[in-house]
ZADO-1210 file (C-alpha; in nm, 4 decimals, padded with zeros to 6 digits):
<atoms>
<atom x="00.4696" y="32.7931" z="08.5752" code="MET" pos="1"/>
<atom x="00.6033" y="32.8092" z="08.9285" code="SER" pos="2"/>
<atom x="00.9708" y="32.8867" z="08.9803" code="ASP" pos="3"/>
<atom x="00.9827" y="32.6726" z="09.2943" code="VAL" pos="4"/>
<atom x="00.8922" y="32.3157" z="09.3744" code="THR" pos="5"/>
<atom x="00.5896" y="32.3084" z="09.6036" code="VAL" pos="6"/>
<atom x="00.3337" y="32.0464" z="09.6957" code="ALA" pos="7"/>
<atom x="00.0019" y="32.0337" z="09.5074" code="GLU" pos="8"/>
<atom x="-00.1670" y="32.0613" z="09.8467" code="GLN" pos="9"/>
<atom x="-00.0473" y="32.2828" z="10.1342" code="PRO" pos="10"/>
<atom x="00.1901" y="32.1309" z="10.3876" code="VAL" pos="11"/>
<atom x="00.0250" y="32.3485" z="10.6506" code="THR" pos="12"/>
<atom x="-00.3012" y="32.5383" z="10.6596" code="ASP" pos="13"/>
<atom x="-00.1342" y="32.8292" z="10.8378" code="SER" pos="14"/>
<atom x="-00.1762" y="33.1736" z="10.6852" code="LEU" pos="15"/>
<atom x="00.1049" y="33.4287" z="10.6994" code="VAL" pos="16"/>
<atom x="00.0464" y="33.7933" z="10.6129" code="THR" pos="17"/>
<atom x="00.3557" y="33.9618" z="10.4692" code="VAL" pos="18"/>
<atom x="00.3627" y="34.3413" z="10.4546" code="PHE" pos="19"/>
<atom x="00.5999" y="34.4637" z="10.1854" code="GLY" pos="20"/>
<atom x="00.6095" y="34.1265" z="10.0120" code="GLY" pos="21"/>
<atom x="00.6654" y="34.2709" z="09.6644" code="SER" pos="22"/>
<atom x="00.9992" y="34.4365" z="09.7487" code="GLY" pos="23"/>
<atom x="01.3551" y="34.3116" z="09.7137" code="PHE" pos="24"/>
<atom x="01.3544" y="34.1138" z="10.0392" code="LEU" pos="25"/>
<atom x="00.9803" y="34.0498" z="10.0244" code="GLY" pos="26"/>
<atom x="00.9805" y="33.8334" z="09.7141" code="ARG" pos="27"/>
<atom x="01.2445" y="33.6077" z="09.8717" code="HIS" pos="28"/>
<atom x="01.0452" y="33.5838" z="10.1951" code="VAL" pos="29"/>
<atom x="00.7287" y="33.4944" z="10.0033" code="VAL" pos="30"/>
<atom x="00.9224" y="33.2271" z="09.8127" code="ARG" pos="31"/>
<atom x="01.0707" y="33.0810" z="10.1337" code="ALA" pos="32"/>
<atom x="00.7306" y="33.0633" z="10.3029" code="LEU" pos="33"/>
<atom x="00.5650" y="32.9150" z="09.9947" code="ALA" pos="34"/>
<atom x="00.8270" y="32.6422" z="09.9819" code="ARG" pos="35"/>
<atom x="00.7320" y="32.5487" z="10.3365" code="ARG" pos="36"/>
<atom x="00.3679" y="32.5189" z="10.2311" code="GLY" pos="37"/>
<atom x="00.2298" y="32.8281" z="10.4026" code="TYR" pos="38"/>
<atom x="-00.0561" y="33.0201" z="10.2522" code="ARG" pos="39"/>
<atom x="00.0791" y="33.3706" z="10.2038" code="VAL" pos="40"/>
<atom x="-00.1229" y="33.6901" z="10.2005" code="ARG" pos="41"/>
<atom x="00.0897" y="33.9668" z="10.0522" code="VAL" pos="42"/>
<atom x="-00.0199" y="34.3097" z="10.1754" code="ALA" pos="43"/>
<atom x="00.0991" y="34.5929" z="09.9489" code="VAL" pos="44"/>
<atom x="-00.0104" y="34.9404" z="09.8495" code="ARG" pos="45"/>
<atom x="-00.0400" y="34.8461" z="09.4802" code="ARG" pos="46"/>
<atom x="-00.1547" y="34.4823" z="09.4429" code="PRO" pos="47"/>
<atom x="-00.1847" y="34.5242" z="09.0657" code="GLU" pos="48"/>
<atom x="00.1945" y="34.5600" z="09.0502" code="LEU" pos="49"/>
<atom x="00.2638" y="34.2463" z="09.2548" code="ALA" pos="50"/>
<atom x="00.1112" y="33.9829" z="09.0285" code="GLY" pos="51"/>
<atom x="00.4571" y="33.8434" z="08.9539" code="PHE" pos="52"/>
<atom x="00.4492" y="33.6812" z="09.3004" code="LEU" pos="53"/>
<atom x="00.1558" y="33.4498" z="09.2349" code="GLN" pos="54"/>
<atom x="00.3402" y="33.1960" z="09.0134" code="PRO" pos="55"/>
<atom x="00.5763" y="33.1295" z="09.3069" code="ILE" pos="56"/>
<atom x="00.3266" y="32.8895" z="09.4649" code="GLY" pos="57"/>
<atom x="00.0454" y="32.6529" z="09.3753" code="TYR" pos="58"/>
<atom x="-00.2834" y="32.7998" z="09.2577" code="VAL" pos="59"/>
<atom x="-00.4378" y="33.0071" z="09.5339" code="GLY" pos="60"/>
<atom x="-00.1386" y="32.9861" z="09.7670" code="GLN" pos="61"/>
<atom x="-00.0352" y="33.3508" z="09.7170" code="ILE" pos="62"/>
<atom x="-00.3066" y="33.6089" z="09.7810" code="GLN" pos="63"/>
<atom x="-00.2581" y="33.9789" z="09.7082" code="LEU" pos="64"/>
<atom x="-00.4407" y="34.2393" z="09.9175" code="VAL" pos="65"/>
<atom x="-00.4279" y="34.6175" z="09.9388" code="GLN" pos="66"/>
<atom x="-00.2968" y="34.7754" z="10.2587" code="ALA" pos="67"/>
<atom x="-00.1289" y="35.1004" z="10.3517" code="ASN" pos="68"/>
<atom x="00.0501" y="35.1295" z="10.6861" code="LEU" pos="69"/>
<atom x="-00.0754" y="35.4858" z="10.7214" code="ARG" pos="70"/>
<atom x="-00.4313" y="35.3501" z="10.7411" code="TYR" pos="71"/>
<atom x="-00.4693" y="35.1095" z="11.0379" code="PRO" pos="72"/>
<atom x="-00.8062" y="34.9766" z="10.9189" code="GLN" pos="73"/>
<atom x="-00.6474" y="34.8405" z="10.6014" code="SER" pos="74"/>
<atom x="-00.3718" y="34.6827" z="10.8115" code="VAL" pos="75"/>
<atom x="-00.6264" y="34.5150" z="11.0394" code="MET" pos="76"/>
<atom x="-00.8140" y="34.3702" z="10.7415" code="ARG" pos="77"/>
<atom x="-00.4889" y="34.2324" z="10.6003" code="ALA" pos="78"/>
<atom x="-00.4083" y="34.0318" z="10.9152" code="VAL" pos="79"/>
<atom x="-00.7555" y="33.8851" z="10.9734" code="GLU" pos="80"/>
<atom x="-00.7256" y="33.5093" z="11.0142" code="GLY" pos="81"/>
<atom x="-00.3442" y="33.5067" z="10.9966" code="ALA" pos="82"/>
<atom x="-00.1433" y="33.2898" z="11.2341" code="GLN" pos="83"/>
<atom x="00.1733" y="33.4914" z="11.1709" code="ALA" pos="84"/>
<atom x="00.2528" y="33.8420" z="11.0458" code="VAL" pos="85"/>
<atom x="00.5774" y="33.9616" z="10.8871" code="VAL" pos="86"/>
<atom x="00.6553" y="34.3317" z="10.8480" code="ASN" pos="87"/>
<atom x="00.9232" y="34.4086" z="10.5893" code="LEU" pos="88"/>
<atom x="00.8196" y="34.7635" z="10.5046" code="VAL" pos="89"/>
<atom x="01.0929" y="35.0257" z="10.5133" code="GLY" pos="90"/>
<atom x="01.2232" y="35.3170" z="10.3089" code="ILE" pos="91"/>
<atom x="01.5722" y="35.4578" z="10.2561" code="LEU" pos="92"/>
<atom x="01.4484" y="35.8078" z="10.1796" code="ALA" pos="93"/>
<atom x="01.1146" y="35.9829" z="10.2342" code="PRO" pos="94"/>
<atom x="00.8901" y="36.0584" z="09.9360" code="THR" pos="95"/>
<atom x="00.5691" y="36.2573" z="09.9662" code="GLY" pos="96"/>
<atom x="00.3567" y="36.1238" z="10.2496" code="ARG" pos="97"/>
<atom x="00.5844" y="35.8212" z="10.2876" code="GLN" pos="98"/>
<atom x="00.7969" y="35.9716" z="10.5644" code="SER" pos="99"/>
<atom x="01.0269" y="35.7814" z="10.8001" code="PHE" pos="100"/>
<atom x="00.7833" y="35.8429" z="11.0850" code="GLN" pos="101"/>
<atom x="00.4792" y="35.7346" z="10.8861" code="ALA" pos="102"/>
<atom x="00.6341" y="35.4128" z="10.7543" code="VAL" pos="103"/>
<atom x="00.8921" y="35.2971" z="11.0071" code="GLN" pos="104"/>
<atom x="00.7450" y="35.4211" z="11.3340" code="ALA" pos="105"/>
<atom x="00.3678" y="35.4735" z="11.2988" code="PHE" pos="106"/>
<atom x="00.3441" y="35.1956" z="11.0391" code="GLY" pos="107"/>
<atom x="00.5351" y="34.9479" z="11.2522" code="ALA" pos="108"/>
<atom x="00.3023" y="35.0214" z="11.5445" code="ARG" pos="109"/>
<atom x="-00.0053" y="34.9727" z="11.3250" code="ALA" pos="110"/>
<atom x="00.1147" y="34.6294" z="11.2099" code="VAL" pos="111"/>
<atom x="00.2088" y="34.5246" z="11.5632" code="ALA" pos="112"/>
<atom x="-00.1238" y="34.6315" z="11.7114" code="GLU" pos="113"/>
<atom x="-00.3100" y="34.4488" z="11.4346" code="ALA" pos="114"/>
<atom x="-00.1027" y="34.1346" z="11.4952" code="ALA" pos="115"/>
<atom x="-00.1736" y="34.1585" z="11.8675" code="ALA" pos="116"/>
<atom x="-00.5455" y="34.1912" z="11.8002" code="GLY" pos="117"/>
<atom x="-00.5367" y="33.8822" z="11.5769" code="ALA" pos="118"/>
<atom x="-00.3276" y="33.6835" z="11.8260" code="GLY" pos="119"/>
<atom x="-00.0700" y="33.6272" z="11.5539" code="ALA" pos="120"/>
<atom x="00.3042" y="33.5649" z="11.5861" code="ARG" pos="121"/>
<atom x="00.4979" y="33.8737" z="11.4697" code="LEU" pos="122"/>
<atom x="00.8293" y="33.9005" z="11.2880" code="VAL" pos="123"/>
<atom x="00.9551" y="34.2540" z="11.2321" code="HIS" pos="124"/>
<atom x="01.2503" y="34.3349" z="11.0054" code="VAL" pos="125"/>
<atom x="01.4443" y="34.6439" z="11.1125" code="SER" pos="126"/>
<atom x="01.8102" y="34.7290" z="11.0427" code="ALA" pos="127"/>
<atom x="02.1481" y="34.7184" z="11.2128" code="ILE" pos="128"/>
<atom x="02.2151" y="35.0678" z="11.3425" code="GLY" pos="129"/>
<atom x="01.8623" y="35.1318" z="11.4696" code="ALA" pos="130"/>
<atom x="01.9094" y="35.3652" z="11.7653" code="SER" pos="131"/>
<atom x="01.7081" y="35.6305" z="11.9432" code="ALA" pos="132"/>
<atom x="02.0308" y="35.8315" z="11.9812" code="ASP" pos="133"/>
<atom x="02.1374" y="35.8197" z="11.6162" code="SER" pos="134"/>
<atom x="02.1870" y="36.1476" z="11.4258" code="PRO" pos="135"/>
<atom x="02.0084" y="35.9744" z="11.1355" code="SER" pos="136"/>
<atom x="01.6305" y="36.0088" z="11.1212" code="GLU" pos="137"/>
<atom x="01.6175" y="35.6737" z="10.9398" code="TYR" pos="138"/>
<atom x="01.7905" y="35.4966" z="11.2291" code="ALA" pos="139"/>
<atom x="01.5849" y="35.6787" z="11.4929" code="ARG" pos="140"/>
<atom x="01.2563" y="35.5871" z="11.3233" code="SER" pos="141"/>
<atom x="01.3710" y="35.2244" z="11.2998" code="LYS" pos="142"/>
<atom x="01.4381" y="35.2254" z="11.6761" code="ALA" pos="143"/>
<atom x="01.1019" y="35.3873" z="11.7458" code="GLU" pos="144"/>
<atom x="00.9351" y="35.1200" z="11.5347" code="GLY" pos="145"/>
<atom x="01.1119" y="34.8432" z="11.7267" code="GLU" pos="146"/>
<atom x="01.0011" y="34.9892" z="12.0591" code="ALA" pos="147"/>
<atom x="00.6403" y="35.0145" z="11.9384" code="ALA" pos="148"/>
<atom x="00.6502" y="34.6544" z="11.8161" code="VAL" pos="149"/>
<atom x="00.7751" y="34.5148" z="12.1467" code="LEU" pos="150"/>
<atom x="00.5276" y="34.7258" z="12.3396" code="GLN" pos="151"/>
<atom x="00.2342" y="34.5868" z="12.1422" code="ALA" pos="152"/>
<atom x="00.3705" y="34.2318" z="12.1032" code="VAL" pos="153"/>
<atom x="00.6367" y="34.1545" z="12.3678" code="PRO" pos="154"/>
<atom x="00.6959" y="33.8132" z="12.2077" code="SER" pos="155"/>
<atom x="00.7795" y="33.9615" z="11.8655" code="ALA" pos="156"/>
<atom x="01.1038" y="33.8639" z="11.6950" code="VAL" pos="157"/>
<atom x="01.3019" y="34.1538" z="11.5504" code="ILE" pos="158"/>
<atom x="01.5595" y="34.0931" z="11.2764" code="LEU" pos="159"/>
<atom x="01.8236" y="34.3578" z="11.2048" code="ARG" pos="160"/>
<atom x="02.0135" y="34.2859" z="10.8824" code="PRO" pos="161"/>
<atom x="02.3277" y="34.4651" z="10.7728" code="SER" pos="162"/>
<atom x="02.3625" y="34.5588" z="10.4039" code="LEU" pos="163"/>
<atom x="02.1511" y="34.3035" z="10.2129" code="VAL" pos="164"/>
<atom x="02.2836" y="34.1816" z="09.8778" code="PHE" pos="165"/>
<atom x="02.1282" y="33.9728" z="09.6042" code="GLY" pos="166"/>
<atom x="02.0146" y="33.9845" z="09.2397" code="PRO" pos="167"/>
<atom x="01.7763" y="34.2798" z="09.2759" code="GLU" pos="168"/>
<atom x="01.9712" y="34.4754" z="09.5407" code="ASP" pos="169"/>
<atom x="01.9928" y="34.8521" z="09.5340" code="ASP" pos="170"/>
<atom x="02.3576" y="34.8677" z="09.6365" code="PHE" pos="171"/>
<atom x="02.5867" y="34.6710" z="09.4060" code="PHE" pos="172"/>
<atom x="02.3537" y="34.7134" z="09.1078" code="ASN" pos="173"/>
<atom x="02.3369" y="35.0865" z="09.1720" code="LYS" pos="174"/>
<atom x="02.7118" y="35.1366" z="09.1849" code="PHE" pos="175"/>
<atom x="02.7769" y="34.9032" z="08.8914" code="ALA" pos="176"/>
<atom x="02.5319" y="35.1144" z="08.6935" code="GLY" pos="177"/>
<atom x="02.7129" y="35.4308" z="08.8004" code="MET" pos="178"/>
<atom x="03.0394" y="35.2778" z="08.6815" code="ALA" pos="179"/>
<atom x="02.8892" y="35.2547" z="08.3323" code="ARG" pos="180"/>
<atom x="02.8521" y="35.6308" z="08.3146" code="MET" pos="181"/>
<atom x="03.1232" y="35.7761" z="08.5337" code="SER" pos="182"/>
<atom x="03.5038" y="35.7554" z="08.5297" code="PRO" pos="183"/>
<atom x="03.5063" y="35.7802" z="08.9113" code="ALA" pos="184"/>
<atom x="03.3065" y="35.6624" z="09.2097" code="LEU" pos="185"/>
<atom x="03.2771" y="35.8522" z="09.5403" code="PRO" pos="186"/>
<atom x="03.3951" y="35.7110" z="09.8714" code="LEU" pos="187"/>
<atom x="03.1891" y="35.8983" z="10.1309" code="ILE" pos="188"/>
<atom x="03.3995" y="35.9637" z="10.4380" code="GLY" pos="189"/>
<atom x="03.6944" y="35.8023" z="10.2653" code="GLY" pos="190"/>
<atom x="03.5138" y="35.4690" z="10.2261" code="GLY" pos="191"/>
<atom x="03.6040" y="35.3544" z="10.5781" code="LEU" pos="192"/>
<atom x="03.2520" y="35.2678" z="10.6950" code="THR" pos="193"/>
<atom x="03.2304" y="34.8952" z="10.7696" code="ARG" pos="194"/>
<atom x="02.9510" y="34.6640" z="10.6569" code="PHE" pos="195"/>
<atom x="02.8776" y="34.2953" z="10.7031" code="GLN" pos="196"/>
<atom x="02.6871" y="34.2147" z="10.3806" code="PRO" pos="197"/>
<atom x="02.4234" y="33.9455" z="10.4240" code="VAL" pos="198"/>
<atom x="02.2643" y="33.7421" z="10.1438" code="PHE" pos="199"/>
<atom x="01.8951" y="33.8134" z="10.0852" code="VAL" pos="200"/>
<atom x="01.8196" y="33.4402" z="10.0790" code="GLY" pos="201"/>
<atom x="01.9706" y="33.4008" z="10.4261" code="ASP" pos="202"/>
<atom x="01.7580" y="33.6853" z="10.5633" code="VAL" pos="203"/>
<atom x="01.4481" y="33.5265" z="10.4077" code="ALA" pos="204"/>
<atom x="01.5358" y="33.1957" z="10.5745" code="THR" pos="205"/>
<atom x="01.5757" y="33.3773" z="10.9072" code="ALA" pos="206"/>
<atom x="01.2253" y="33.5201" z="10.8646" code="VAL" pos="207"/>
<atom x="01.0927" y="33.1730" z="10.7827" code="GLU" pos="208"/>
<atom x="01.2582" y="33.0264" z="11.0935" code="HIS" pos="209"/>
<atom x="01.1084" y="33.3008" z="11.3089" code="ALA" pos="210"/>
<atom x="00.7627" y="33.2383" z="11.1624" code="VAL" pos="211"/>
<atom x="00.8028" y="32.8697" z="11.2486" code="GLU" pos="212"/>
<atom x="00.8864" y="32.9520" z="11.6096" code="GLY" pos="213"/>
<atom x="01.2552" y="32.8649" z="11.5886" code="LEU" pos="214"/>
<atom x="01.3664" y="33.2057" z="11.7178" code="ALA" pos="215"/>
<atom x="01.3583" y="33.3165" z="12.0806" code="LYS" pos="216"/>
<atom x="01.0482" y="33.5312" z="12.1442" code="PRO" pos="217"/>
<atom x="01.1029" y="33.8960" z="12.2314" code="GLY" pos="218"/>
<atom x="01.4570" y="33.8902" z="12.0934" code="THR" pos="219"/>
<atom x="01.6479" y="34.1202" z="11.8581" code="VAL" pos="220"/>
<atom x="01.8695" y="33.9284" z="11.6130" code="TYR" pos="221"/>
<atom x="02.1504" y="34.0948" z="11.4166" code="GLU" pos="222"/>
<atom x="02.2072" y="33.9418" z="11.0746" code="LEU" pos="223"/>
<atom x="02.5451" y="33.9730" z="10.9050" code="GLY" pos="224"/>
<atom x="02.7374" y="33.7697" z="10.6517" code="GLY" pos="225"/>
<atom x="03.0720" y="33.5911" z="10.6630" code="CYS" pos="226"/>
<atom x="03.2980" y="33.8942" z="10.6398" code="GLN" pos="227"/>
<atom x="03.3201" y="34.2555" z="10.7469" code="VAL" pos="228"/>
<atom x="03.4297" y="34.4837" z="10.4631" code="ARG" pos="229"/>
<atom x="03.4745" y="34.8573" z="10.4266" code="THR" pos="230"/>
<atom x="03.2786" y="35.0600" z="10.1745" code="PHE" pos="231"/>
<atom x="03.5990" y="35.0964" z="09.9718" code="LYS" pos="232"/>
<atom x="03.6580" y="34.7216" z="09.9712" code="GLU" pos="233"/>
<atom x="03.3018" y="34.6637" z="09.8519" code="LEU" pos="234"/>
<atom x="03.3544" y="34.9063" z="09.5646" code="MET" pos="235"/>
<atom x="03.6790" y="34.7335" z="09.4704" code="GLN" pos="236"/>
<atom x="03.5076" y="34.3940" z="09.4751" code="LEU" pos="237"/>
<atom x="03.2222" y="34.5224" z="09.2590" code="MET" pos="238"/>
<atom x="03.4653" y="34.6720" z="09.0051" code="LEU" pos="239"/>
<atom x="03.6568" y="34.3447" z="08.9934" code="HIS" pos="240"/>
<atom x="03.3373" y="34.1506" z="08.9227" code="GLU" pos="241"/>
<atom x="03.2372" y="34.3758" z="08.6322" code="ILE" pos="242"/>
<atom x="03.5914" y="34.3917" z="08.4957" code="GLY" pos="243"/>
<atom x="03.6285" y="34.7673" z="08.5245" code="ALA" pos="244"/>
<atom x="03.8824" y="35.0076" z="08.6656" code="LYS" pos="245"/>
<atom x="03.7527" y="35.3313" z="08.8077" code="ARG" pos="246"/>
<atom x="03.8986" y="35.6063" z="09.0188" code="SER" pos="247"/>
<atom x="03.7763" y="35.5839" z="09.3766" code="LEU" pos="248"/>
<atom x="03.7636" y="35.9378" z="09.5100" code="VAL" pos="249"/>
<atom x="03.7471" y="36.0080" z="09.8834" code="ALA" pos="250"/>
<atom x="03.4741" y="36.2621" z="09.9662" code="VAL" pos="251"/>
<atom x="03.4713" y="36.4079" z="10.3219" code="PRO" pos="252"/>
<atom x="03.1433" y="36.3713" z="10.5104" code="PHE" pos="253"/>
<atom x="03.0949" y="36.7482" z="10.5237" code="GLY" pos="254"/>
<atom x="03.1288" y="36.7920" z="10.1482" code="LEU" pos="255"/>
<atom x="02.9063" y="36.4902" z="10.0818" code="ALA" pos="256"/>
<atom x="02.6372" y="36.6327" z="10.3101" code="SER" pos="257"/>
<atom x="02.6551" y="36.9685" z="10.1339" code="LEU" pos="258"/>
<atom x="02.6220" y="36.8074" z="09.7908" code="ALA" pos="259"/>
<atom x="02.3368" y="36.5848" z="09.9084" code="ALA" pos="260"/>
<atom x="02.1516" y="36.8848" z="10.0436" code="GLY" pos="261"/>
<atom x="02.1493" y="37.0386" z="09.6969" code="LEU" pos="262"/>
<atom x="02.0111" y="36.7322" z="09.5179" code="THR" pos="263"/>
<atom x="01.8137" y="36.5254" z="09.7702" code="GLN" pos="264"/>
<atom x="01.4852" y="36.6841" z="09.6625" code="TRP" pos="265"/>
<atom x="01.5209" y="36.5243" z="09.3172" code="LEU" pos="266"/>
<atom x="01.3280" y="36.2016" z="09.2397" code="PRO" pos="267"/>
<atom x="01.5552" y="35.9026" z="09.3094" code="LYS" pos="268"/>
<atom x="01.8337" y="36.1273" z="09.4378" code="ALA" pos="269"/>
<atom x="02.1658" y="35.9378" z="09.4528" code="PRO" pos="270"/>
<atom x="02.2326" y="36.0503" z="09.8106" code="LEU" pos="271"/>
<atom x="02.0550" y="36.2302" z="10.0935" code="THR" pos="272"/>
<atom x="02.1925" y="36.4113" z="10.3964" code="LYS" pos="273"/>
<atom x="02.0374" y="36.1476" z="10.6203" code="ASP" pos="274"/>
<atom x="02.2207" y="35.8722" z="10.4305" code="GLN" pos="275"/>
<atom x="02.5462" y="36.0589" z="10.4848" code="VAL" pos="276"/>
<atom x="02.4728" y="36.0520" z="10.8580" code="GLU" pos="277"/>
<atom x="02.4097" y="35.6768" z="10.8376" code="LEU" pos="278"/>
<atom x="02.7485" y="35.6233" z="10.6736" code="LEU" pos="279"/>
<atom x="02.9201" y="35.7706" z="10.9786" code="LYS" pos="280"/>
<atom x="02.8393" y="35.4510" z="11.1712" code="SER" pos="281"/>
<atom x="02.9412" y="35.0921" z="11.0958" code="ASP" pos="282"/>
<atom x="02.6694" y="34.8371" z="11.0115" code="ALA" pos="283"/>
<atom x="02.8157" y="34.5213" z="11.1650" code="VAL" pos="284"/>
<atom x="02.6918" y="34.2591" z="11.4087" code="VAL" pos="285"/>
<atom x="02.7691" y="34.3639" z="11.7662" code="SER" pos="286"/>
<atom x="02.9920" y="34.1658" z="11.9994" code="ALA" pos="287"/>
<atom x="02.6960" y="34.1227" z="12.2335" code="ALA" pos="288"/>
<atom x="02.4800" y="33.9669" z="11.9633" code="ALA" pos="289"/>
<atom x="02.7632" y="33.7305" z="11.8677" code="GLU" pos="290"/>
<atom x="02.8200" y="33.6260" z="12.2294" code="ALA" pos="291"/>
<atom x="02.4488" y="33.5692" z="12.2924" code="GLU" pos="292"/>
<atom x="02.3825" y="33.3809" z="11.9681" code="GLY" pos="293"/>
<atom x="02.1470" y="33.6453" z="11.8315" code="ARG" pos="294"/>
<atom x="02.2808" y="33.5974" z="11.4789" code="THR" pos="295"/>
<atom x="02.2230" y="33.3940" z="11.1631" code="LEU" pos="296"/>
<atom x="02.4227" y="33.1070" z="11.3094" code="ARG" pos="297"/>
<atom x="02.2149" y="33.1311" z="11.6247" code="GLY" pos="298"/>
<atom x="01.9127" y="33.0656" z="11.4027" code="LEU" pos="299"/>
<atom x="02.0865" y="32.7638" z="11.2500" code="GLY" pos="300"/>
<atom x="02.1802" y="32.9412" z="10.9255" code="ILE" pos="301"/>
<atom x="02.5298" y="32.9343" z="10.7765" code="THR" pos="302"/>
<atom x="02.5947" y="33.2733" z="10.6102" code="PRO" pos="303"/>
<atom x="02.6429" y="33.2733" z="10.2328" code="THR" pos="304"/>
<atom x="02.9704" y="33.4253" z="10.1150" code="ALA" pos="305"/>
<atom x="02.9419" y="33.7502" z="09.9203" code="LEU" pos="306"/>
<atom x="03.2032" y="33.6406" z="09.6648" code="ALA" pos="307"/>
<atom x="03.0073" y="33.3245" z="09.5846" code="SER" pos="308"/>
<atom x="02.6984" y="33.5190" z="09.4752" code="VAL" pos="309"/>
<atom x="02.8027" y="33.8630" z="09.3500" code="LEU" pos="310"/>
<atom x="02.9270" y="33.7550" z="09.0092" code="GLY" pos="311"/>
<atom x="02.6067" y="33.5631" z="08.9402" code="SER" pos="312"/>
<atom x="02.4114" y="33.8854" z="08.8940" code="TYR" pos="313"/>
<atom x="02.6729" y="34.1489" z="08.8127" code="LEU" pos="314"/>
<atom x="02.7807" y="33.9574" z="08.4997" code="TRP" pos="315"/>
<atom x="02.5379" y="34.1650" z="08.2907" code="ARG" pos="316"/>
<atom x="02.7561" y="34.4706" z="08.3521" code="PHE" pos="317"/>
<atom x="03.0548" y="34.2981" z="08.1878" code="ARG" pos="318"/>
<atom x="02.9620" y="34.3659" z="07.8241" code="LYS" pos="319"/>
<atom x="03.2591" y="34.3883" z="07.5917" code="SER" pos="320"/>
<atom x="03.3765" y="34.7416" z="07.5290" code="GLY" pos="321"/>
<atom x="03.1405" y="34.8842" z="07.7883" code="GLN" pos="322"/>
<atom x="03.4095" y="35.0292" z="08.0105" code="PHE" pos="323"/>
<atom x="03.6980" y="35.2675" z="07.9686" code="THR" pos="324"/>
<atom x="03.9717" y="35.1487" z="08.2004" code="HIS" pos="325"/>
<atom x="04.1043" y="35.4091" z="08.4366" code="ILE" pos="326"/>
<atom x="04.3800" y="35.3420" z="08.6873" code="GLU" pos="327"/>
<atom x="04.2839" y="35.3955" z="09.0512" code="THR" pos="328"/>
</atoms>
């Protein structure tokens, strides 16, 4: 049975191809588009693992196809007949042939060129902090991808979210899980890095608005939530929600980079040297974006407060007797 209320017949016959639709943000984007009656073609590397998306819409509304951004022909096939294309694909750390360059630069170009060839509207999701001058390869590849997108499709809309939170996020869930096992949590660089956490549902709505032509073409939007908080404040909020006390230990950037260098080759490494570089820069909406209305509010979206959502999915970490309380 569907987990959303949709019409028995499509509201629109428009087809939207979503690359990366099975990921954390992707499933919310697919849901938002399905609610609006779009037919959604979800392009993923492993369609057999994305079947959970199909019950979101009416029968036949969600189509799963195989595509790999490293192979432009598969990307072109995935966008055939689409009126709009959404690219959500990104990685936080390279694995095997899935390098930053392959996914976030070359891959972004492949999607943009395919969208241009199909005459489709393009929405590209990047990240706050994307910069050609960044010491982080992640941020540089994001900037390179943005440039390639705008070169191929000058009318493309680019969305740069800050830290995205929600039920399946890899931030609060990750650190709450660490708190189960460890008496202390690290504060890289002293925990002073600032974030502007944005709700995954709000980002999905921003994508939907851009698909519907409600965003200014050729514009980069920066998406942040209601409040700016430091890394330390986010850890304190998470610990409060799960009812635990843990020592928060400041770790200098240099020491964190050294430790990451020793373990980043492990599968699902907790930290990489590139991520340490990312943490040296704040991930907040710029003053220019605020002044020019290139924000959630500029898209007609009121940001959802972090405190109003966090407890709704971290409650499962609050099991009785699960934590040993340690004064910070």
